[in-house]
Legacy VTK file of the C-alpha trace (Angstrom):
# vtk DataFile Version 3.0
C-alpha trace
ASCII
DATASET POLYDATA
POINTS 255 float
-79.035 17.443 38.486
-77.559 14.955 36.037
-75.488 16.564 33.254
-75.490 14.761 29.917
-73.073 15.110 27.021
-74.470 13.981 23.677
-71.208 12.982 21.948
-71.713 12.488 18.213
-68.271 11.887 16.760
-66.921 8.748 15.106
-66.638 5.886 17.595
-64.331 3.869 15.317
-61.493 6.382 15.811
-60.918 5.094 19.335
-58.089 7.361 20.583
-60.043 10.452 19.579
-63.332 9.120 20.943
-61.749 8.126 24.248
-60.097 11.540 24.625
-63.436 13.317 24.167
-65.182 10.892 26.507
-62.561 11.241 29.230
-62.490 15.028 29.027
-66.263 15.380 29.242
-66.357 13.002 32.187
-63.669 15.063 33.903
-66.017 18.060 33.890
-68.928 16.072 35.270
-70.900 14.820 32.272
-72.487 11.444 31.634
-71.414 10.723 28.067
-74.162 9.456 25.761
-73.005 8.322 22.277
-76.325 8.851 20.510
-78.943 11.541 20.005
-81.468 12.431 22.665
-84.280 14.862 22.036
-85.044 16.344 25.452
-81.997 18.583 26.059
-81.870 20.549 29.284
-79.863 23.718 29.991
-77.158 21.753 31.834
-76.557 19.405 28.891
-74.055 19.775 26.038
-73.983 18.586 22.441
-70.530 17.772 21.026
-70.358 17.229 17.265
-67.853 17.009 14.420
-68.570 19.938 12.115
-72.222 20.959 12.142
-73.672 20.126 8.744
-75.107 16.726 9.720
-76.502 17.857 13.053
-77.595 21.432 12.423
-81.214 20.756 13.367
-80.213 18.972 16.576
-77.787 21.764 17.422
-80.569 24.332 17.106
-82.738 22.219 19.432
-80.013 22.173 22.076
-79.431 25.908 21.749
-83.155 26.651 22.005
-83.192 24.647 25.243
-80.349 26.778 26.604
-77.788 23.958 26.281
-74.284 24.410 24.925
-73.113 23.163 21.533
-69.416 22.435 20.983
-68.273 21.943 17.387
-65.043 20.088 16.652
-62.957 19.592 13.518
-59.353 18.945 12.562
-56.919 21.510 13.932
-55.770 24.223 11.543
-52.057 23.988 12.368
-50.080 20.800 12.901
-47.572 20.764 15.709
-43.914 20.345 14.772
-43.779 17.238 17.014
-46.528 15.617 14.954
-49.149 15.420 17.701
-52.694 15.548 16.333
-54.723 18.620 17.228
-58.484 19.043 17.348
-60.198 22.400 16.883
-62.994 23.224 19.342
-65.354 26.196 19.207
-68.655 26.893 20.869
-71.591 27.128 18.493
-69.952 26.889 15.069
-66.800 25.722 13.300
-64.044 27.373 11.258
-63.595 30.223 13.702
-67.202 31.384 13.318
-67.890 30.122 16.831
-66.603 31.413 20.155
-63.728 30.398 22.404
-61.780 32.078 25.202
-58.257 33.296 24.598
-55.740 33.030 27.410
-52.509 34.851 28.187
-50.129 31.880 27.923
-48.244 31.642 24.615
-49.694 28.455 23.151
-48.630 29.435 19.640
-44.886 29.218 20.325
-45.400 25.776 21.858
-46.524 24.491 18.449
-42.972 25.004 17.185
-44.089 26.319 13.792
-41.735 28.664 11.937
-43.263 31.699 10.233
-41.884 32.565 6.817
-41.383 36.204 5.807
-44.237 37.759 3.878
-44.025 37.226 0.120
-43.386 40.454 -1.812
-43.507 39.069 -5.351
-45.115 36.292 -7.369
-46.720 35.688 -10.742
-50.102 34.079 -10.078
-53.054 34.075 -7.694
-53.879 30.673 -6.198
-57.589 30.040 -5.532
-58.052 27.405 -2.814
-61.171 25.393 -3.623
-63.186 23.783 -0.804
-65.819 21.061 -0.527
-68.529 23.329 0.838
-69.143 21.140 3.892
-70.812 22.826 6.834
-73.878 24.727 7.853
-75.420 27.461 5.682
-73.756 30.875 6.080
-70.491 29.208 7.195
-69.804 26.612 4.484
-68.465 27.808 1.149
-71.446 28.672 -1.089
-71.967 26.635 -4.230
-70.292 28.327 -7.174
-68.033 30.493 -5.021
-64.802 29.297 -6.658
-66.013 30.028 -10.181
-67.305 33.424 -9.061
-63.978 34.274 -7.410
-62.059 33.325 -10.557
-64.345 35.517 -12.670
-63.899 38.476 -10.318
-60.140 38.065 -10.247
-59.906 37.931 -14.023
-61.599 41.329 -14.167
-59.308 42.821 -11.510
-55.794 41.641 -12.285
-53.613 40.588 -15.189
-51.985 37.923 -13.054
-52.594 34.294 -13.968
-55.341 32.623 -11.919
-54.674 29.052 -10.751
-57.287 26.907 -8.983
-56.091 24.336 -6.475
-58.774 21.693 -6.101
-59.557 20.356 -2.648
-57.440 17.244 -1.899
-60.438 15.331 -0.543
-59.755 13.031 2.384
-55.995 12.772 1.870
-54.290 12.444 5.241
-52.231 14.422 5.768
-53.481 16.771 3.063
-50.747 17.725 0.584
-49.208 21.149 1.016
-50.267 23.633 -1.684
-47.565 24.710 -4.106
-46.661 28.269 -3.100
-43.952 28.769 -5.744
-44.412 32.008 -7.712
-47.644 32.664 -5.826
-48.524 36.330 -5.345
-51.515 35.630 -3.091
-53.960 32.909 -2.087
-57.725 33.301 -2.217
-59.972 31.215 0.034
-63.506 31.162 1.336
-62.329 29.989 4.771
-59.923 27.048 4.524
-57.200 25.483 6.590
-54.998 25.867 3.516
-55.457 29.616 3.920
-53.877 29.373 7.373
-50.993 27.409 5.832
-50.562 30.204 3.298
-50.326 32.845 6.026
-47.687 30.779 7.831
-45.782 30.315 4.553
-45.765 34.086 4.053
-48.282 34.060 1.194
-50.832 36.880 1.577
-54.447 35.756 1.760
-57.817 37.123 0.676
-60.928 35.449 2.090
-64.714 35.282 1.768
-66.187 34.230 5.140
-66.317 37.377 7.210
-65.827 35.489 10.508
-62.977 33.272 9.267
-60.429 32.478 11.957
-57.524 33.727 9.801
-59.234 37.027 9.015
-57.173 39.282 11.314
-54.052 38.354 9.304
-55.613 38.560 5.845
-57.794 40.835 3.726
-61.545 40.395 3.324
-62.898 40.339 -0.237
-61.055 40.623 -3.531
-61.130 44.344 -4.280
-57.557 44.940 -3.076
-55.895 41.929 -4.724
-52.848 44.079 -5.581
-52.625 45.413 -2.008
-52.445 42.375 0.290
-52.265 42.395 4.083
-48.619 42.241 5.200
-49.016 43.130 8.855
-48.576 41.313 12.175
-49.821 37.693 12.075
-49.041 36.791 15.667
-52.248 38.080 17.337
-54.343 35.886 15.034
-52.103 32.855 15.524
-52.066 33.334 19.296
-55.868 33.337 19.305
-56.048 30.357 16.922
-53.831 28.305 19.231
-56.490 28.575 21.958
-59.060 26.974 19.653
-57.114 23.750 19.032
-55.945 21.109 21.495
-54.095 17.794 21.533
-55.881 14.576 22.458
-53.932 14.504 25.719
-55.188 17.982 26.582
-58.755 16.939 25.774
-58.593 14.124 28.337
-57.964 16.660 31.123
-61.294 18.354 30.461
-59.721 21.825 30.345
-60.800 22.706 26.771
-64.415 21.744 27.536
-64.437 23.606 30.841
-63.160 26.760 29.124
-65.822 26.635 26.424
-68.658 25.847 28.837
-67.666 28.818 31.005
-68.455 31.265 28.184
LINES 1 256
255 0 1 2 3 4 5 6 7 8 9 10 11 12 13 14 15 16 17 18 19 20 21 22 23 24 25 26 27 28 29 30 31 32 33 34 35 36 37 38 39 40 41 42 43 44 45 46 47 48 49 50 51 52 53 54 55 56 57 58 59 60 61 62 63 64 65 66 67 68 69 70 71 72 73 74 75 76 77 78 79 80 81 82 83 84 85 86 87 88 89 90 91 92 93 94 95 96 97 98 99 100 101 102 103 104 105 106 107 108 109 110 111 112 113 114 115 116 117 118 119 120 121 122 123 124 125 126 127 128 129 130 131 132 133 134 135 136 137 138 139 140 141 142 143 144 145 146 147 148 149 150 151 152 153 154 155 156 157 158 159 160 161 162 163 164 165 166 167 168 169 170 171 172 173 174 175 176 177 178 179 180 181 182 183 184 185 186 187 188 189 190 191 192 193 194 195 196 197 198 199 200 201 202 203 204 205 206 207 208 209 210 211 212 213 214 215 216 217 218 219 220 221 222 223 224 225 226 227 228 229 230 231 232 233 234 235 236 237 238 239 240 241 242 243 244 245 246 247 248 249 250 251 252 253 254
């Protein structure tokens, strides 16, 4: 039976579009660049984030079809190659993906900095709140986090506003930073790599195993082993070249 891939990502970014198209074709799909409303169990919906297509995604899932959610990769490779994050069902680590035994993390060539043991202020990493309900940052979360922190610590609270669509996004200023607070941002992953302890709000956040959930222990940050989380993260992001082989899609569809 014919397998269809409903591919709803930007067609004007041709290298990215062509990589997705080629990879889906490699695993046997006819690629359709527009919505269709009669999904069958053998079909797949591939989208960028989920906020614009949440209703369509639910329709595919109700039909027994797979939904693959893509977004920008959380960690940039040292060689500069672009990476794309892929999860089944949801974005930001709230979805599912298989973890393999090969060490994909080391191949990224990213150096981990030692955990920070001092610092004067807490840096709150604001986000745009883009995404589906229960995954996207709730409205008012940043202000609420600042208020909670002010009642819990004498440290200065600094808010770093989201950089918008800057590409590449500017690195946060980690100088004199005791800890970073995030709902569930890529900047939070950068903090962990830079050795800045992180506290987070989305329970299923991809960086969670190397951070501390909630704000109650702001003076007792997580300073443990980051490598298991980073190893797992590396299996949720792929280069465009890897996408063209179809392997990332085959792995997700096998779940």
